[in-house]
Structure formats: C-alpha cells, structure tokens
N, C-alpha and C positions, 0 to 999 in steps of 0.2 A: 504493500500500499504506499510506503514511503516514497518509492521511486515514482509511483504514479502521481503522488501529490506533487512532488518536485516538478514533474512534466507539466502538470496542470498549471502550476503557479508560474512557470518560466516561459511556457510556450503557448498553451491554449488561451491564456488570459490576455495575451497581447494581440490586439487587432490594429494594424496600421490604419491611421486616419480615424480611429474611433472617437465617439463623443462622450462615452462613459469612462469610468475609471477602471483600473486594473483590479479585478476582484478575485473570487474564488471560483474556478471552473470556466468553462467555455463561454464565449459571448461577451457582450459589453454590459456593464453594470454601473449602478450608482447606489450609494447607501448613506445614511445619515441619521441624525437625531433631531427631534423637535421637542423642545420644552413646552409641554401642553398646559402645564400649570406650574407654579413654583414647586420646586423639589420633585417634579414628575417629568421623566425623560422617556420619550417613546422612540424605538428604533424601527427603521424601515429599510428594506433592501429591494431594489428594483433590477429585474433582468430585462434588458431590451430584447425584443423578439429577434429570433434568428431567421425569420421568413425573408424571402427574396423580395424586398421592397425597396423603392427609391428613397423612402423615408420611414423611419421608425414610427412616426406619427400617423402613418397611414392605417396602422393596425390599432384595435382597441387596447385599453388599459384594463387588466383584470386584477382586482385586489383580492387577496386570499386572507381570510381570518380563521385561525384555528380555534379549537374548543378548549375544554378544561373545566373552568376557566384556569389559565396558567399554562396551557399548551402553546408551544412556540411555533409560529408560522414559518419563521426562518429556518427552523430545524426540522420539525416533523413534516409540515406541509411541503417544504422544499425537497428534502432528501428522501422521505418515505413515500410521497404521493405524486408530485407534479413537477418538480424542478428539473433542470437539465441533467443532474447527476443523481444516482441512487445512493443508498447508504454505503455501498462498496466503491463509490466514486466512479462507477461505469456510466456511460451515456445512457439516458433513459429514452427509448424510442417513442414514447408517448408523452413527452414533456409538453406542457401547455406553451412553453416559450417558443415552440416551433410556429405557432400561429398568433400569438398575442404577446404584448408587453405584460409582465407579471410583477405585481408589487406585493411582497410579503410584509406584514406588519406584526411586530411582537406586541400583542395587546391582551389584557390591560397592562398598565404600567406595573413593572415588576416581573413580567413575563420575558423569558428568553434573554436577549440583550437589552431590553428596556429595563429601567431601574428607577426606584424611588430613593431620594436622598434622605428623607425622614418618613415617619409613619403617615404624615399627612399626604404623602405622595400616592398612597394606595387609594383605590375607589372602593365604595361600598354598595353602589347601585348601578343598574343598567343604564340609567339616564347619565350618570357621570361618565361611564364608559363611552357612550355615544358622543358626548361633548368632547371627550379627549380625542376621539378618533377624527372628529371634524376639525379640531385644532391641528392634529397631525397632518391632515390633508392640506390645510392652509400653509403649513410649513413646507410640505412637499412641493406645492405649487410655487411657492416663493423661490425655492432652489431650482425648480425645473418648470418654468412658466409655460414652455411650449405644450406641456400636457393639459393645459387649461381647456383647450378646444377638443381634446381627444375623447371619444366616446368611452365612458368608464362604467365598469360593472363591479359590484360587490359580490364575491362568492364566499361561501361559508361552509363550515362543518361543525355539528354538534353544538356546543355552547356558543360557538362563533356565530350560529344562526340566530340565537337569541340576542346577541350583541348586534349583529348585522341588520336585523329588522329595524331596531330603533335607530341605529346609525343612518340607515338609508332614509328614514322618515325625517330625521333632524337635518340631514344634508340636503334633501330635496327642498325642504322649507327654506334653508339658508340660500340655496341656489336660486330659488324663486324670488327671494327678498333681495338678491343681489349682494349678499354679505360674503359670498365666496364666488369666484369666477371658476366655473367647472362645467362638465358635460356628463353628469351622472345620468345613466340610461336604464339601469336595472339592478336587481339584487336576486341571488339564488340561495335558497335555504336548504342545504344538504343535511339530511338526517339530523334535523335541528331541534334543539331543546326549547321549543316554543311553548309547549304546554306540558310541563314536567309530570303532572299527576296523570295525564292521559297515558303517558308512557308507562309509569309505574303500575297503573291499574290494568294494563294489558299484558304485563309480563307473565302472570299465571296462565291465562288462557293460551297465549302464544306458545309458551313452553309445553303446555299439555297437548296442544294440537300438533306439535312437532315431535312429540314423544320424548322430550327432554326430562319430563317429570311424569309421575303417576298421579292418581287422584289425591293421595295423601300429600304429595308434594305440592299440588295445585292449591289444596286448602291452606297449607302452611304459608305459602307465598301470598295468597290472596288475603289471608287475615292480616298479615303484616302491611300489605298494600292499603287495606281499608284504614288501618290506624294512621298511615301517612296521609291519606285523603282527609281524615277527620281533622288532622293538624292544619292542613291547607285550608279547609272550609272554615276553620276557626281563626284563621290568619296567625297561627302559631308557626311562623316561618322558620325560625331556628330549630324548633322541635321537628318540623317537617323534614328539614335537611337531615336531622339525626335519624329519623325513621326511614327516610330514603336509603341511608347507609345500612340501617338495620335490615330493611327489606332486601337489599342486595346481598347482604350476608346470608339470609335464608336461601336465596336463589343459589348461591355458591355452594351451600351445604347440601341442598336437595338435588343439585345437578352434578355434584362432584367437580366443581370448578368450571363450569361452562365458560367460554369466552364471550364476554358481553358484546364485543364488537363484531364477531362473526360466529354464529353458533356451530358452523361446520369446521371451524379450526381444530386441528388435531392437537390435543393437549395431553401432557403427561399427569399421571396420578401422583402429584406432589404439590408442594407449595402450601397453600392455605389449608389449615387443618381445623375444621369446625365439626367437632364430634357430637355436639349437643346444641340445643336451642340456647342454653345458658351461655355457651361460648359466644354465640351470635349477639347476645344482649350487650356484651362488653366490646364488641367490634364496632368502634366509633367511626364517624365520617372521615376523620383524618387518616385512620388506618385503611379505610376503604379507598381513599384518594391515593395513598401510597401504593396500594395493591393493584387497583384497577386502572387509574389514570396515568400514574407516573411511568410504569413500564412501557406504556404505548407512546408517551409524549417526551420522555426524558431519557431515552436510552442512547441518545446521540451526544451526550456531554463531552465525551473524549474528542469527538470530531469538532464540535462547536468551540470547545475551549482550548483545542489544539490548533490544527492547521487553518481553520476558518477565522478564528480570532486573530491569529497572526497575519493572515493575508489581508484582512480588513482593517488591521491596525487598531483594534479595539482593546480597551483596558478593562471592561466590565466582564465578570464572571457570568457566563451564560447559565440561566436557570436557577441561580442561587436564591432568588426571591419567589420562585414560582409557588411554593407551598403557602407563603404568606398572602399571595393573590387570592387563593381559594378561601383561606381563613376569613379574610375581610369581606368576601362576597357570600359567606355561608347563609346569612339571613336573606339574601336576595335570590339565592340559588334555585329555590323551588317556585318562585313567582312566575306566572305566565306573561307572555307578551302577545297574546292573541289580538288584543286590542290594537297594538301597533301594526300588526299585519293588516287588519281591517282598515286602518287608516291609510296604509299604503295603497290599498285597492280602491278606496273611495275618494282619496284626495289627490293622487298622483297619476301620472301617465307612465310610471316606470314599469318595466317588465318585472313581474314578481313570480318567481319560479320556485316550486317545492319539489325536492326529489328524495327518494328513500330507497335504501338497499334492503332487499327482502330478508336477508340473513342477519340483519342488525337486530340485536336485542335491546340495547340500552335505550335507543330511540327507535322502537320497533314500527314497522309499517302500520299494524292496526291502530297504535296510538296516534301516529301522524294522521291517518285518515279521519280520525275522531275529531281532532281539532280543526282540520281543514274543512270538514263538513259543519262545523259550528260557526265558521266565519259568516259575518253579516256584512254583505257588500251587495252592490247594486245588481250583479249578475250571478249571485250565488245559486238561485233556483235553476237558472239556465245551465250553469256548469254541472250541477248535480245530475241533471237529466241528459247531459250531452253524451255522446259516444266516446268510448275509450278505444284508442288506436294502438296498434303495435309499434314499438320502437325498433326499427330494423337497421342493421349495419351488415353489409356484405351478405344479404339474404338470411341473416340470423336474427331471430327475435331476441333482442337484448333487454326488453321491457315493454312498458306501456305508457301511454300519456293521455291526458285530457286537457283541453284548452278552451278558453273563453276570453276573447280580447287579449288583455295583457297578463293574464293569469294562467299558469300551467302547472300541472302536477305530473311527476314522472315516477313510475314503479320501476325499479331497476333489478333485473334478474342477475343471479350469480354475483351478488354483492352484499357486503355487510356495511358497517358504519363508514368505512373509507371507500366510497364509490370511485374516486378518481384512481385509486390503486387497484381495486377489485375488478372493475369493469370500465377500462379507459375507452372502450369503443362507444359505450352508452354515454359516458361523460362527454366525449367529443361532440356527439349529437346535441346534447343539452347545452353546451357552450355555444355551438353554432346557432341554435334557436335563440338563446339568450341574447346574442349580439346581432340578431337580424335587423335591429333598428339603429345600427351604429351610423349609418349614412343618412338617416332621416333628420 
C-alpha cells in the first residue's frame, strides 16, 4: 500500500494546467475550512469531475452528507461508497466523480476533520445543523465563486437525510430571499432517518417476514419498540434514544448479531454477547453507537490520520470528536423531520427524491414507506395511486420507482443501507433522474 500511496501523491495528483490543488488521489481537488460559528469549524473536500468536458462547471455539483450523526463524509462516503478510490486505494469504476463534481462535507461540527474548539462549537438540534451547513456553503462559494451558478444537489444517507431535508429547506429559502447566491436544484434522501419511530416499529415484522426471528423473537423486539414509541409520543426524547438502543440490543440478541445495514451480510458468531434480557437492559446508547455505528464509519482512521491528513496538510486528528457529536444530539436523535419534507414538497420546486435499499434494517423499507405515505402535500393522493415502474439497467430490474412531478421514491434491489456501494447501477439512474433539471 505504501508504494501505491507514494505513486498517488507524486504522479496521479499532479495534473498540468489544473485549477485545483494537489490532493490525495487522482483528479483535481480543493478543500478547506469554514468557521460556521465561533469555535465551530467545518471541513469540506471537493473533487472536480473527471468527465471529458470543456469546463468543470458544465457538470452539476453533488454534495454528500454522511449519517451517524458523526459519520465522516470525507472518509466513509468517499472511500467506502462513491469517491475515486476505494479503501484499498484502488480506482473505483463506479465513482460519482466520473460524471459530477462531488463535495464531501464533514458534518456536524466535530465529525471527521471538522472540529469544535470549545463545547459551544457542538450542535444540539437539527436546525442548528442546517444553519451551519448553509454557512459552510457560503464559505465554499466565497472561495470558489464560479460554482454559484452550477446546478447543485444534496445527496444523503441515513442520519444525513434527516440533516439534509432541513438543510435543503433552509437553503432554498435563503436562495429565494437572495441571501446566498447559488443554484440548488434538488435533494435525495437515501435510507434516511426521517421518521425514526416508523423504522423502529417495523423492525420486528420485517425480521419475522425475512425469517431472521421466530414469533418469540418478534414479540420481544416488538415489546421493546412499543416502549420506545411511548417515549416518543410523550416527548421524552432522551429516554426514546435510550430505548432505541435497548430495542437494537434486543434485535442483536434475538438474531445473533444481524448486520443492521444489510441483513444478508455474512457474519461470524462472535462479538456482542447478550445472553439475557438483563444484559440488554444495561446496553446503553453509547455502547450501541460504538458497536453499530463506529465500525461502519470509523474504520478508516489509519488512512485518514496517515496519508490523507499528510497530503491535505491538515493538523486536526480525524474522528476524535465524533462520539461527542452523537452525545450532544442524543435528545434530538429520535425526533422526526416529516414536516420539513412536506414543506419541501409544498413550498419549493426542488427535486425531492427518496430511495431505500430492500436489505437495510436500521432504516428499513417498510418504515420508509410508512412515513412517505403520511406526507401531506398537494399531490399526495395522486402519487399514492400512481403506477410503480421498474428501474432497469442493462435489461436488469434493479428496483422500482413511483413519480409525481418533482417527487420520486425508489425501491432498490440487492442493496442495504449503503445503496451507492451495494447497487451502483441503480444509484447511477437515481442520480441521472435527480439532475435532469440541471439545465433548466
């Protein structure tokens, strides 16, 4: 790997006549920090498209927001899902950079290379996250003003969808008011934590229908989920987050450690040992976060804090504050943002897309469909009654979709939580459809 890294840094990164900086990996790049509030510093990393175009600005700008909260876009989204290099630093043949300019943002403050100088730098609400992201984009445009006219789309995954929905709404309003010069055109919510309780309440029937649990397991999980729902309905948000963790512990116990991100993943009979319900009761949300979230989002520390950090000339330790990000948001974690999605559909002309991988458990397809069908917007009834079509790539059915005006929902076959990685063919079609208004 070391020889490959040297090659990347000394050869591939240098492009004669480039307009970007010498970064990490192939192609032209830019990166930097925006102080979004006092003591709050947000990091962004841009990959210019490698498409054969006369100008980079002929292609849309795609923003990627990771989940968690505390998952790093510049690490996980970049190297595990859609950037030009994979985790072994081999070229990824389905990278988004082939067709789009891609902007990774480490968000919220404290995630990845973003950092808070004091405790006041961390956020506690989704509204604060949206405000910080808007300020980050103001700083981005200040450094790279030519992107102000470029058609721009927010794409998200998991908790990134919860953040992205409110961010898109706040940004659209600012754009309309003229307080930011930009060309936001749409937002895509992938396996998104929009209505947390709808996800939790569908875990038990989903696992039962797929054979991951028996009736006894179903009852145990469903009982825990109902307690979580009770906390949500009584606005006991901190307790709801605790019981979300408790319910996940029951799931892990009854399924012998199913992979929450793709139920078909082959797993070893090892790791978490929950021999009794009593053990689960002491399995708190911080432990769940370490066990479920961190292995997926923070396995890239050696890469990010080694050659990447050196190549980008950064002094911040990647990921050191990520646990703290989650802690500060624990009261907001289980709150829904269905209302924000409704406002996007009723107030804006943005493309609003929802997509879900069938094998995802943590934000499962049944739960996603529940909140989508709850949406109160002008064409809701028409959309519900509209025909569902196959999503076809190279004569293969990669999923399904329903569309009405600027709203679409995609069901993605052979994919779990990470659709860009699990089914890049379907993801490519979704991106194509999302950006179809780029020239309007």
